[in-house]
N, C-alpha and C positions, 0 to 999 in steps of 0.2 A: 979031453979034446971036445970042442964045441960041435954039436950036431947041426949041420947046415940046414937040414930039413926042419928041425925045431925052430931055429932062428928065422928061417923063411916063413914058417907058419905064424910066428909072432909078428913079423913085419907085415904080413898080408892082412893082419887085423887092422892095420893103419888105413887101408884103402888109400894108397899113395896119391891117387889123382885128386882126392879131396883136400890134400895138404898144400897144394900150390897156392890157392887163394890166401890162406892164413899166413904163409911165408911172405908172399908179396905184400899183403896188407900190413902185416906186422912191421916189416922193414920200412915201408913207405910212410906210414903214419907215425912211426917212431922218429923217422928223420924229420918229419914236419915239426914234431914236438921239440926236437933238438934245435932246429933253426929258430923257432920261436923263443927258446930259452937261451939263445946266444951261442950255442955250440957249433953252429954252422955245419960244415962238412969235415970236422976234425976227426982224427983217428978214433977218439973216444966215442963220438957220436955214431960213427959207422959201426964200431964194434958192438955197442949197446943196441943199436938198431938191428944188427944181425941176430943178437941174442933175443931181441923181442920177436923177430920173425920165427926163430926156432921155438920159442916158448909158445907162441900162438899155434904153431903147427902141432906141438906136443899136446896142447889142450884139446885140439881137434881130434888128435889120436886117441886120447882118453875117451872122448865122446863116442868115437867110432867103436872102441872096444866095449864100452858099456851098452851101446845099442845092439851089438851082436850077442852080448850076454842076455839082454832082455828079450831079444827076438829069436833065441835059439830054437824054440819050437816052430815058430813061423818059418824060419829059414830052412828047417828040416823038411817042411812040407812044400818048399819051393823047388821047382825042377833044376834051377841053376844054383841058387844059394845054398842048397844042401851040401855042396862041396866046399863050403867055407870051413875055416879051421875048427870052429866050435861044433857045428852040427855033424861034421865028418869025424870028430873025435881026435883030431890032431892036437887040439888045445882044449883042456878041460875048463869048466866054468871057474873053478878055484884058481887055476893058473892065470886066466884072463883077469879075474878080479884082483889078484895079487899085483899083476902088472899095472892095472888102473890105479890102485891105491899108492903104489910106489911112485908112479909118474905124477900123481896128484900132489904128493908131499914134495917131490923134487921141484915141480913147477912153481908151487907157492913159495918154497924156500928161496929159489932164485929170484922170483919176482919181488918178494918183500925185501930182499937184500939190496935191490936196486931202487925200488920205489914203492912206498906204502900205498899210494893211489893205485898203481898198476896191480899190486898184490891183492887189494880188496876187490877190484873189479874182476880179476881173474878168479877170485873165490866165488863170485856170483856166477861167472860163466861155468865153472866146474860144478857148482851146485845145481844149476839148471841141467847139466849133462846127466847127473845122477837122478834127478827128479823126472827127466824126460824118459829114461829107459827102464828104470827099475821099479818094482812094486815096493810099497803099496800105492804110491802116487801114480807112477807110470803115465805121464802126460802124453806119451806116444800114442795111446789108445783113445784119447779124448778129443772130440771134435773141436776144431778151431784152436784149442789150447796146445795141440801138438805142433801146429805151425807157429804159434806165438812163442813156444818154448825153444824153437830153433831160430826164428827171425830176430827176436830181441837179443839173445846172447851172441849169436854168430854174425848178426848184422850190426846192431848198434854197439853192444858192449865190447866186441872184439876190437873195433877201431879206437874206442875210447881207452881201452887198456893199453894198446900199443903207444898211442900218443902220451898216455900217462906215465910212461917210463921216463919222460923228461919234463913234462909240464902238466898243469891242471886242465884236463879236458873239458871241464864244465865252465871254464871261463872263455872258451872259444866258440862263438855262435856259429861260425862257418862250419866248424867241425861237428857241432851238434846237429846242424841241418843235414850234413852228409850222413851222419850216423842214422838219422831218421829215414833218409832215402834208402839206405842199405837195409835197414830193418824191414821196411815194407817190401823191398825187392826180394829178400830172402823169405819173408813170410809167404809171399805169393808164389814165387818160383820154386820153392822147396817142394811144392806139390809134384813136380816132375818125377821125383823118385818113387812116387806111389803108383804110377801107372802099371809098371811091370809086376807089382806085388798085389794087385787087386784081389785075386782069388784067395791067396793065403791070408791076406788081411781080413777079408770077409769071414773066413773060416774061424779066425781067432778073435773076432769082435772088435777089430781096430776101426775106429771111426775117423776118417779124414775126408778131404774134399772129393776124392775119387769114389770112395765107398758110400758116402752119404749123398752127394750131389750128382754122381755119375761122371763118366769120362768126358762127355762133351763140355759140361760147365767147368769141370776141373781144368780142362785144357784152356778154356777162355780165361780163367783166373791166372794160369801160368803165363799166357801171352801178354796179359795186362801188366804183369810184373816186369816183363822185358821192355815194355814201352815206357815205363815210369822214369828211369834214369835220364834218357835224352831230354825229356820235358823239364827235368829239374834244372837244367842249365838256363832256362828262360826265366826261372824264378829267382835264382841266385846268380849274381854277377860273377863271371869268370873271364880270364884273359882270353883273347882270340886263340891262343895256342891251346889252352885247355878245352875250349869249345870244339876246336878242330879234332883234337885227339879223341875226345869223348864221342863225338858224332861218328867218327870213323870206326871206332871200336863197336859202338852200338849198332851201326848199320850192317857191319859184317856179321856180327853175332845174330842179329834179328833176321837177316836174310837167310842165314843157315837154318834158323828155327822155322821160318816160313816154308823153306824147302821140305823140312820134315813134316810140317803140318799139311802141306798139299798132298804128300804121299800117304799120310795116315793121320787124320785129324785127331784120332783118339790116342795117339802116341803109344800104343801098346807095344808095337814092334820096335820102336825107336826110343824107348824110355831111357836106356843106358846112354845112348848118344846125346839125348837132350839133357841128361843129368850132367854129363861132362861139359856140355855147352854152358850150362848154368854156372859151373865153377870157373870155367875159362873166362866167361863174360864177366864174372864177379872180379877176378884178378885184373882184367883189363880196366874195369871201372875204377878200381882202387888207384891204379897208375894214373888214369885220366883225371881224376878229381884232385889228386895230391900233387902231381908234377908241376902245375902252375904255381903252387905254393912254395915249391923248392927252387924254381927257376927265377921267379920275379920277386 
């Protein structure tokens, strides 16, 4: 009989809230690729797009597992994160790594069976996940490189992989522009996760915008990231529907962030809320940028 507590511990490694954006983005960008390739809204297009969303979420899951393996000592020193599955002892490092390797093989097997392009891009994404969290490279502890190692794969490569399930992403200039916007957005706003970890990160020599530049300038960097996507619509032509949706999503998300900022500019007390806002905003941006491509 399956132990529900064990299953629950493995599922909690996923950090479910972080999987929403990959699911939404995987589906939306795959559907865009399907339409460009002539599949339209066929059953095949929808099924493969659902698979793409699932695969992108699983890739994010692997990254989250590896991050918790690499951060086991830091999490153990954190007043809240010490209750996570690995530092609390509910899941061993060996079990977590076994899960990561099995999921990596399964993800790549499924991706390559559908599209070689998607398979190779996902290989890069997963490669960055291992380099980001685990020694000897462990980009997580390296200033600027830590944000780049998240922004490039989870921002740019993620949408290219999803689109690549149906079409060549490098032949679509609009897609490449959007991928660039998302890469910069994730690069800047990924800083939000570091505010609540400052003390533990400093203790273990992690160098990021918060520990190197201080909370004030790290907050400014994060806010700049939230301002970037709305301005992108003035550079790249979109339909009026797309502009309206994007500005609406952007305004709501940014207003919430400003509310948090006015209460505590350093974001120490509201790091978790801001982090959820980052992912929710990201999912909304994916819908806003892609929907006009599917409707018109």
